[in-house]
N, C-alpha and C positions, 0 to 999 in steps of 0.2 A: 503493499499500500504506499509506503514512503517513497518507493522508487517511482510510482505512478505520479505522485504529487510533484516530486523533483522534475520529472520529465515534463510535466505540464507547465511548471513555472519557467523552465528553460526553453520551451517551444515559443518562437516568435513568428511563426508563419502567418498568423491572422492579424498581427500588429499593423502591417501596411494597409490592409483593407480598412481597419478601424480608423487609422490615421487619415486615409482619403475620405472616409465617411464624415469624420469630424470637420475636415477641411471644407467639404462640400456644404455642410450645414452652416459653417461660418460664412462662407461666400453667399449663400442663400439669405442669411439674416442681414448681412451687409447690404445686399441688393434691395431687400425689402425696405430697410431704413433709408437708403438713398432715393428709391423711387417715391416713398412716402413724402420725404422732405422736398424732393423736386416737384412732386405734384402739388403740394401745398403752396410752394413758392410760385409755380406757374399759374395756379388758380388766383393767387393774390395779384400777380402781375397783370393777368388778363382782365381781372375785375377792375383794377385801377385804370388800365388802358381804356376799357369800354366806357368807364365813367367820363374820362377826359375826351374821348371821341364824341360821345353824346353831347357834352357841354359845348364842344367846338361846333358841332353841326347845328345846335339850337342857336348859338350866337351868330353863325353864318346866315341862317334862315331869317332871323330877326333883323340883321343888318341889311340883307337883300330886300326884305319887305319895306323897311324904312327908306332905303334908297329909291325904290320904285313908288314911294308915296303911300304905301298901304299901312304904314305904321301910325297913322294919326288917330 
């Protein structure tokens, strides 16, 4: 029985597969964190851009209406 335990403790054949599995998990978690952060930042950026574009279009329409004499 002692020999079986010693042989088991010295056997490193499965260590590489476990290391690759842990590395894959680490890469996956890193990708999820990066995509979540990137998604939040893109959402904020496009929301801000959309608000600015809407305001600029409204100002342009108002200025055109006033220039044509319709803003009275």
